[in-house]
C-alpha positions as CSV (number, residue, x, y, z in Angstrom):
1,X,37.8,62.5,-42.6
2,X,36.4,63.3,-39.1
3,X,33.4,61.1,-38.2
4,X,32.3,60.5,-41.8
5,X,32.2,64.1,-43.1
6,X,35.1,66.4,-44.0
7,X,35.8,69.2,-41.6
8,X,37.4,72.2,-43.3
9,X,38.3,75.5,-41.7
10,X,39.2,78.9,-43.2
11,X,41.7,80.9,-41.3
12,X,43.8,84.0,-41.6
13,X,44.4,87.6,-40.5
14,X,41.9,90.4,-41.0
15,X,40.7,91.2,-44.5
16,X,41.5,87.9,-46.1
17,X,37.9,87.2,-47.1
18,X,37.3,84.2,-44.8
19,X,33.5,84.4,-44.8
20,X,33.2,85.1,-48.5
21,X,35.5,82.2,-49.3
22,X,33.7,79.8,-47.0
23,X,30.5,80.6,-48.8
24,X,32.1,80.1,-52.2
25,X,33.6,76.8,-51.2
26,X,30.3,75.7,-49.9
27,X,28.8,76.4,-53.3
28,X,31.5,74.5,-55.1
29,X,31.0,71.4,-53.0
30,X,27.2,71.6,-53.3
31,X,27.7,71.7,-57.1
32,X,29.5,68.4,-56.7
33,X,26.5,67.0,-54.9
34,X,27.9,66.9,-51.4
35,X,25.9,68.0,-48.3
36,X,27.5,71.0,-46.8
37,X,27.1,73.1,-43.6
38,X,28.8,76.5,-43.5
39,X,29.3,78.1,-40.1
40,X,31.5,80.6,-38.4
41,X,33.4,81.4,-35.1
42,X,32.4,82.8,-32.9
43,X,28.8,82.0,-33.7
44,X,26.8,79.3,-35.4
45,X,24.5,78.7,-32.4
46,X,22.2,80.7,-30.2
47,X,24.9,80.9,-27.5
48,X,27.7,81.5,-29.9
49,X,26.1,84.4,-31.6
50,X,25.5,86.2,-28.3
51,X,29.1,85.6,-27.3
52,X,30.1,87.0,-30.7
53,X,28.5,90.3,-29.8
54,X,30.4,90.4,-26.5
55,X,33.7,89.7,-28.2
56,X,33.5,91.8,-31.3
57,X,31.3,94.8,-30.5
58,X,33.0,98.1,-30.0
59,X,31.6,99.2,-26.7
60,X,33.6,102.3,-26.0
61,X,34.8,101.0,-22.7
62,X,38.1,102.4,-21.5
63,X,39.1,99.1,-19.9
64,X,40.7,96.7,-22.3
65,X,39.5,93.1,-22.2
66,X,42.1,90.7,-20.8
67,X,43.2,88.4,-23.6
68,X,42.8,85.3,-21.5
69,X,39.2,86.3,-20.9
70,X,38.8,86.6,-24.7
71,X,40.2,83.1,-25.1
72,X,37.8,81.7,-22.5
73,X,34.9,83.3,-24.3
74,X,36.0,82.1,-27.7
75,X,36.3,78.6,-26.3
76,X,32.9,78.7,-24.7
77,X,31.4,79.6,-28.1
78,X,33.5,76.9,-29.7
79,X,32.4,74.2,-27.3
80,X,28.8,74.9,-28.0
81,X,29.4,74.9,-31.8
82,X,31.3,71.6,-31.7
83,X,28.7,69.9,-29.6
84,X,25.6,71.3,-31.2
85,X,26.5,71.6,-34.8
86,X,29.9,70.4,-36.0
87,X,30.1,66.9,-34.6
88,X,26.4,66.0,-35.4
89,X,26.9,67.2,-39.0
90,X,30.1,65.3,-39.4
91,X,28.5,62.2,-38.0
92,X,25.7,62.5,-40.6
93,X,28.3,62.6,-43.4
94,X,28.0,66.4,-44.0
95,X,31.1,68.4,-44.9
96,X,31.4,71.3,-42.4
97,X,33.1,74.5,-43.4
98,X,33.9,76.9,-40.6
99,X,35.3,80.4,-40.9
100,X,37.8,80.5,-38.1
101,X,38.5,77.8,-35.5
102,X,41.2,76.9,-33.0
103,X,44.1,78.4,-35.0
104,X,42.6,81.9,-34.6
105,X,42.7,81.6,-30.8
106,X,46.4,80.5,-31.0
107,X,47.2,83.4,-33.4
108,X,45.3,86.2,-31.8
109,X,45.3,85.5,-28.1
110,X,48.6,83.6,-28.2
111,X,51.0,85.0,-30.7
112,X,49.3,88.4,-30.9
113,X,48.4,89.1,-27.2
114,X,50.9,86.9,-25.4
115,X,48.8,84.2,-23.7
116,X,50.7,81.0,-23.2
117,X,50.4,78.8,-26.3
118,X,50.4,75.5,-24.4
119,X,47.6,76.8,-22.2
120,X,45.6,77.8,-25.2
121,X,46.1,74.4,-26.8
122,X,44.9,72.7,-23.6
123,X,41.8,75.0,-23.6
124,X,41.1,74.2,-27.2
125,X,41.4,70.5,-26.6
126,X,38.9,70.7,-23.8
127,X,36.5,72.8,-25.8
128,X,36.6,70.5,-28.9
129,X,37.3,67.1,-27.2
130,X,40.3,67.0,-29.5
131,X,38.5,67.6,-32.8
132,X,40.9,68.8,-35.5
133,X,40.1,69.9,-39.1
134,X,40.8,67.6,-42.0
135,X,42.0,70.6,-43.9
136,X,42.7,74.3,-42.9
137,X,43.0,76.9,-45.7
138,X,45.0,79.9,-44.4
139,X,44.2,83.0,-46.4
140,X,47.3,85.1,-46.1
141,X,47.3,88.8,-46.8
142,X,49.7,91.6,-45.7
143,X,48.5,93.3,-42.6
144,X,48.1,96.8,-44.0
145,X,46.3,95.5,-47.1
146,X,44.0,93.4,-45.1
147,X,43.0,96.1,-42.6
148,X,42.4,98.5,-45.5
149,X,39.8,96.2,-46.9
150,X,37.6,96.4,-43.9
151,X,34.6,98.6,-44.4
152,X,33.9,101.1,-41.5
153,X,30.9,99.1,-40.5
154,X,32.9,95.9,-40.3
155,X,35.5,97.1,-37.9
156,X,35.5,95.1,-34.7
157,X,37.0,95.6,-31.3
158,X,40.1,93.8,-32.4
159,X,40.9,96.4,-35.1
160,X,39.9,99.3,-32.8
161,X,41.8,98.3,-29.7
162,X,45.0,96.7,-31.1
163,X,47.8,98.3,-33.1
164,X,49.6,97.2,-36.2
165,X,52.3,95.4,-34.2
166,X,49.6,93.1,-32.8
167,X,48.2,92.3,-36.2
168,X,51.6,91.6,-37.6
169,X,52.2,89.2,-34.7
170,X,48.9,87.5,-35.5
171,X,49.9,87.1,-39.2
172,X,53.3,85.7,-38.2
173,X,51.6,83.4,-35.8
174,X,49.3,82.0,-38.5
175,X,52.3,81.4,-40.7
176,X,54.3,79.7,-37.9
177,X,51.4,77.4,-37.2
178,X,51.1,76.6,-41.0
179,X,54.8,75.8,-41.2
180,X,54.6,73.4,-38.3
181,X,51.5,71.7,-39.6
182,X,51.9,71.7,-43.4
183,X,50.1,68.4,-43.6
184,X,46.9,70.0,-42.4
185,X,47.2,73.7,-43.5
186,X,47.4,75.0,-47.0
187,X,48.5,78.7,-47.4
188,X,46.7,80.7,-50.1
189,X,47.7,84.2,-51.2
190,X,44.5,86.1,-50.6
191,X,45.7,89.4,-52.0
192,X,44.3,88.6,-55.4
193,X,40.7,88.7,-56.7
194,X,37.9,86.9,-55.0
195,X,37.3,84.5,-58.0
196,X,41.0,83.6,-58.4
197,X,41.3,82.8,-54.7
198,X,38.1,80.8,-54.8
199,X,39.4,78.7,-57.7
200,X,42.7,78.0,-55.8
201,X,40.8,76.9,-52.7
202,X,38.5,74.6,-54.7
203,X,41.6,73.1,-56.3
204,X,43.2,72.4,-52.9
205,X,40.1,70.9,-51.5
206,X,39.5,68.7,-54.5
207,X,43.1,67.4,-54.3
208,X,43.6,67.1,-50.5
209,X,40.1,66.3,-49.2
210,X,38.1,64.7,-52.1
211,X,41.2,63.0,-53.6
212,X,39.5,62.1,-56.8
213,X,36.3,60.7,-55.2
214,X,33.4,60.6,-57.7
215,X,30.7,63.2,-57.1
216,X,27.9,62.1,-54.7
217,X,24.3,61.9,-55.8
218,X,22.6,65.3,-55.6
219,X,21.3,66.0,-52.1
220,X,19.8,68.9,-50.4
221,X,22.5,70.9,-48.6
222,X,22.2,72.4,-45.2
223,X,23.2,75.9,-44.0
């Protein structure tokens, strides 16, 4: 595990339920007596939440944002989150669950928008000082089904500005990353019910991260 605590990320295309499943996994691990911090990208810090607005808000501008500019903003938020939250929590023995991390940048700005993958990997390495998740859960859902799940109020700039072809490339990118890093990434079919998906994620985490460790003493969890 990274620096004492486990670092788990939840990834996937739109509509997979990443935030919901991150919260459910946090509850599962707290019930086992483990300290947990649940966070998200972009966000999780004062700076990150403000960058989140810039990245996701539908502004009505007629000028599309350059995808490399998006990648730079995502990595600025990521750098602050890693330095301010993730590494300190891991060092304290806390399990960190993050909804989205480096794989989203590779999938969206790389596979989806065409920014050079090697360049994005170097940027990610600089932003995180090489930090990698112990486990990534990829919530896979067909593009049309995932987009249909989004409530009107939850539609971001990435749904508004990009077409189905972009989102299909994003999904294919996630699956390509998972195939290349199967030791780190577990693919979960997210098209089922929330509780069914939650149980499958909990099973994977118990097997691949906890590995039969006895429950810890009850502690107060962090958020």
